[in-house]
C-alpha positions in Angstrom: 40.7 78.2 65.4 39.9 77.6 61.6 36.8 75.7 60.6 37.2 73.1 57.8 35.5 74.2 54.6 34.3 73.0 51.1 34.3 75.8 48.7 32.0 75.4 45.6 31.4 78.3 43.3 30.3 76.9 39.8 28.6 80.0 38.3 30.2 81.3 35.2 30.4 85.0 35.3 30.4 87.3 32.2 31.2 90.8 33.3 31.4 94.0 31.4 29.9 96.3 28.9 27.6 94.7 26.4 27.8 91.4 28.3 24.2 90.6 27.4 25.4 89.8 23.9 26.7 86.6 25.2 23.4 85.3 26.1 22.4 83.0 23.2 25.7 81.1 23.3 25.5 80.7 27.1 21.9 79.4 26.8 23.0 77.0 24.0 26.0 75.7 26.0 23.6 74.9 28.8 21.2 73.0 26.5 18.3 75.3 26.8 15.4 74.4 24.5 12.7 76.6 25.8 13.3 79.4 28.2 11.0 81.0 31.0 12.1 84.7 31.1 11.3 85.9 34.6 11.4 89.5 35.8 10.2 92.0 38.2 8.3 95.3 37.6 8.4 97.6 34.8 12.0 98.7 35.0 13.4 95.9 32.8 10.8 96.8 30.1 11.4 100.6 30.4 15.1 100.2 30.1 14.8 98.3 27.0 16.7 95.4 28.5 13.8 93.0 27.9 13.4 94.0 24.4 17.2 93.3 23.9 16.8 89.8 25.6 13.9 88.9 23.3 15.7 90.1 20.2 18.7 87.9 21.1 16.5 84.9 21.8 14.5 85.4 18.6 17.8 85.8 16.7 19.2 82.7 18.1 15.9 80.8 17.4 15.4 80.0 21.1 11.7 79.8 22.1 10.6 81.5 25.4 7.7 82.5 27.5 7.7 85.4 30.0 6.4 85.9 33.5 6.8 89.3 35.2 5.4 90.7 38.3 8.0 89.7 40.9 7.8 91.9 43.9 10.5 92.6 46.6 10.4 89.8 49.2 9.2 87.5 46.4 5.9 85.7 47.0 4.9 81.9 46.9 1.9 82.8 44.8 4.2 84.1 41.9 6.4 81.0 42.3 3.3 78.8 41.9 2.3 80.7 38.9 5.7 80.1 37.3 5.7 76.4 38.2 2.3 76.0 36.4 3.4 78.1 33.4 6.7 76.3 33.1 5.1 72.8 33.2 2.4 73.7 30.5 4.9 75.3 28.3 7.6 72.6 28.5 10.1 75.1 29.9 13.6 73.5 30.5 15.6 76.6 31.5 14.8 79.8 33.6 16.3 83.1 32.8 16.0 85.6 35.7 16.3 89.3 34.6 16.6 91.4 37.7 18.0 91.3 41.2 17.7 89.0 44.3 13.9 88.7 44.4 13.7 87.7 40.8 16.5 85.2 41.1 15.1 83.7 44.3 11.7 83.3 42.6 13.4 81.8 39.7 15.1 79.3 41.9 11.9 78.4 43.8 10.2 77.8 40.3 13.0 75.7 39.2 12.7 73.5 42.5 8.9 73.2 42.2 8.8 72.2 38.5 10.9 69.1 39.6 8.9 68.3 42.6 5.8 66.3 42.9 4.2 68.1 45.8 3.6 71.6 47.4 6.8 73.6 46.7 6.6 75.3 50.2 7.3 71.8 51.7 10.9 72.8 51.3 10.7 76.0 53.3 8.5 74.4 55.9 11.2 71.7 56.5 8.9 69.0 55.3 11.1 67.9 52.3 14.6 68.8 50.8 15.1 69.6 47.1 16.6 66.8 45.0 16.5 68.6 41.6 16.1 71.9 40.1 15.8 73.4 36.6 18.8 75.1 35.4 19.0 78.9 36.0 20.8 81.8 34.4 20.8 85.5 35.3 21.1 88.9 33.7 21.8 90.8 37.0 20.4 94.4 37.2 20.5 95.0 41.0 23.6 94.2 42.9 22.6 93.5 46.5 21.4 89.9 47.3 24.2 87.9 45.9 21.8 85.1 44.9 23.4 85.1 41.5 26.3 83.1 43.0 24.7 81.7 46.2 23.0 78.5 47.2 20.3 80.4 48.9 16.7 81.1 48.1 14.3 83.2 50.3 10.5 83.1 49.7 7.5 84.7 51.4 4.3 82.8 51.8 1.5 85.2 51.1 -0.7 83.6 53.9 0.7 84.8 57.2 3.6 86.8 55.7 6.1 84.0 56.5 9.5 84.6 55.1 11.9 81.6 55.0 15.1 80.7 53.3 16.7 77.4 52.3 20.1 76.5 50.8 21.1 74.0 48.3 23.6 73.7 45.6 21.1 72.4 43.3 19.8 76.0 42.6 23.2 77.6 41.9 23.0 79.6 38.7 24.7 78.2 35.7 25.8 81.6 34.5 25.4 85.4 35.5 25.6 88.2 33.0 26.8 91.5 34.8 26.9 94.8 32.9 27.5 97.5 35.5 25.9 100.1 33.1 22.7 98.4 33.7 22.7 99.7 37.3 23.1 103.3 36.4 19.4 104.1 36.8 18.9 102.5 40.1 17.4 105.0 42.6 19.7 106.2 45.4 17.6 104.3 48.0 17.8 101.0 46.3 21.5 101.6 45.7 22.1 102.3 49.4 20.0 99.3 50.5 21.8 97.1 48.0 25.2 98.1 49.3 24.0 97.6 53.0 22.9 94.0 52.0 26.3 93.3 50.3 28.2 94.5 53.3 26.0 92.5 55.6 26.5 89.2 53.8 30.2 89.5 54.6 29.7 90.9 58.1 27.5 88.1 59.1 30.5 85.8 58.1 33.2 88.0 59.5 31.6 88.0 63.0 32.4 84.4 63.7 33.9 82.4 66.6 36.4 81.1 64.1 39.0 83.9 64.0 42.2 82.5 62.7 41.6 82.4 58.9 43.7 85.7 58.3 43.4 85.6 54.7 39.6 85.3 54.7 39.5 88.2 57.1 41.7 90.4 54.8 39.5 89.6 51.9 36.3 90.4 53.9 37.9 93.7 55.2 39.0 94.8 51.8 35.4 94.0 50.4 33.7 95.8 53.2 36.0 99.0 52.9 35.5 99.0 49.1 31.7 98.8 49.1 31.5 101.5 52.0 33.7 104.0 50.1 32.1 103.4 46.8 28.5 103.6 48.2 29.3 107.1 49.4 30.8 108.2 46.0 28.2 106.6 43.8 25.6 108.6 45.3 27.3 111.7 43.8 28.1 110.0 40.6 25.6 107.4 39.7 26.9 106.8 36.2 30.5 106.3 37.2 31.3 102.8 35.7 34.3 102.1 38.0 32.2 102.6 41.2 29.3 100.6 39.9 31.7 97.8 38.8 33.2 97.4 42.3 29.7 97.2 43.9 28.4 94.8 41.4 31.3 92.4 41.8 31.3 92.8 45.5 27.6 91.7 45.6 28.6 88.4 44.2 31.7 87.7 46.1 30.0 88.6 49.5 27.4 85.8 49.1 29.2 83.0 47.1 30.7 81.7 50.5 34.3 83.1 49.6 34.2 85.2 52.8 33.0 82.2 54.8 36.1 80.0 54.0 37.5 79.0 57.4 34.7 80.9 59.4 31.1 80.3 60.0 28.3 82.5 59.2 26.0 83.8 62.0 23.1 85.4 60.1 21.2 86.4 63.2 20.6 89.9 61.8 19.3 88.4 58.5 16.8 86.2 60.4 15.7 89.0 62.6 15.2 91.2 59.6 13.3 88.6 57.7 10.5 89.1 60.1 10.7 92.9 59.8 10.4 92.9 55.9 7.8 90.0 56.1 5.5 92.0 58.5 6.1 95.5 57.4 7.1 95.1 53.7 10.2 97.1 54.0 13.3 96.8 51.8 15.5 94.1 53.0 18.8 96.1 52.9 17.1 99.0 55.0 15.8 96.5 57.5 19.4 95.2 58.0 20.7 98.5 58.7 17.9 99.2 61.2 18.6 96.1 63.3 22.4 95.5 63.1 23.9 97.9 65.6 21.3 96.8 68.2 22.4 93.2 67.6 26.1 94.3 67.8 25.8 96.2 71.0 23.8 93.1 72.5 26.5 90.5 71.8 29.7 92.8 71.7 31.0 92.1 75.3 31.3 88.4 74.7 33.3 88.9 71.4 35.2 92.2 72.1 38.3 91.6 70.1 36.3 90.8 66.9 34.4 94.1 67.2 37.6 95.9 67.9 39.2 94.5 64.8 36.3 95.5 62.8 36.3 99.1 64.1 39.9 99.5 63.3 40.3 97.6 60.0 37.0 98.3 58.5 35.6 101.5 59.9 39.0 103.2 60.3 38.7 103.9 64.1 41.8 104.5 66.1 42.6 101.8 68.5 42.2 102.8 72.2 44.3 100.0 73.5 43.5 100.8 77.1 39.8 100.8 76.5 38.8 98.1 74.0 35.0 98.5 74.7 35.3 102.2 73.7 36.9 101.2 70.4 34.3 98.6 69.6 31.4 101.0 70.4 33.0 103.7 68.2 33.2 101.2 65.4 29.4 100.3 65.7 28.6 104.1 66.0 30.8 104.7 62.7 28.7 102.2 60.7 25.6 103.9 61.9 27.0 107.2 60.7 27.7 105.6 57.3 24.1 104.2 57.0 22.8 107.8 57.8 25.1 109.2 55.1 23.7 107.0 52.4 20.1 107.4 53.6 19.7 104.1 55.5 17.7 103.8 58.8 19.3 102.9 62.1 16.2 101.9 64.1 12.9 100.3 63.6 11.0 103.6 64.0 13.3 105.2 61.3 12.4 102.1 59.1 8.7 101.8 59.4 7.8 105.4 60.4 6.8 104.6 64.0 7.9 102.4 66.9 6.6 98.6 66.5 4.0 97.7 69.0 4.5 95.1 71.7 2.1 92.7 69.7 4.3 93.2 66.7 7.6 92.7 68.4 6.2 89.5 70.2 4.9 88.2 66.8 8.3 88.8 65.1 10.0 86.8 67.9 7.4 84.1 67.6 7.9 83.7 63.9 11.7 84.1 64.1 12.0 81.4 66.8 9.4 79.1 65.1 7.2 79.5 68.1 9.9 79.3 70.6 11.2 75.9 69.1 14.4 77.3 67.5 17.4 79.5 68.4 19.4 81.5 65.8 22.9 82.5 65.4 26.3 80.9 65.5 28.9 83.3 67.0 26.4 84.1 69.7 23.3 81.8 70.0 20.2 83.8 70.5 17.1 82.4 72.3 13.6 83.9 71.9 14.3 86.2 74.9 17.4 87.5 73.2 15.6 88.1 69.9 12.9 90.1 71.9 15.7 92.2 73.6 17.4 93.1 70.3 14.1 94.0 68.7 13.3 96.3 71.7 16.7 98.0 71.5 16.2 98.7 67.9 12.8 99.9 68.6 14.0 103.0 70.6 
């Protein structure tokens, strides 16, 4: 069974050393007259990247304003600040300098500037975007894949409500990728990024649509490559070859290429959103803490898929007489990989203690929109299933 698909990936990628030098011509090609330079914490400043960006803009005569301070799990309050600044300054283009949080914040600002209402309406399901300011990216953290995706995830400060929406309107016009800019990423952030990259593909690979062999082959190659590079880059953080594979994989994992002919499930992502919203943990680490519990919970109904993953991705020997054992060894193998790169494999490892019953029920309530919504595609999860998976992961 192959699902019909419409593949759309309009983002221009400029990849390689010194690729930042192309920034002025990319902005001019996209008609930018005044730019909002949007970034996160101090790393973009400390690395000298922001100084270079400003020098390039000044040299090209392109006016700009800046807004920093984006945090992991980007906040609605910063988005609202960016909307107000962009409107008052007449910004017509947003340049995100950073990783997924900065890019998603930029996308939300782009939506909000063009919307006559509360921008949270989009994430609350009260409205759908109809326009967005154009956005470009200088990528510094390969992980979220937002630079080539249609997704945008924002957290509402009040109530710590983390939600995502998808629209082609927010797809970035260009993305500048220089692997050298990722050399100084801390090991934990590198590992969390690699986990997120792999999960974007795994959430598409585990599908009820199993006959698109080429997409499977692409997905399996991407997963093996990132897995191998993640281990090696911990030993050699300034290896350009390793960093380049990871950076490019991050974009391919979430630009829908690995969804062609399949259907994304994204249960693990939705379950994790509540973890990171409630506890403020790193998204990739949260994914590692929850995935194996989801896998063991749904495995029996989709055994052949888990066997294929175990053999083709994790290198497990196929025990043809006992497929359940093969599948379980595949799940155990990825848990061992997570441990090898310093990622947690349970909620207590993630947050330093077991979640309380009240916290688990709160996450279920928020994930299910107070019991009104199921999640998943390969396997539909009701609120009782969400609770069961959280409790398995909490051991």
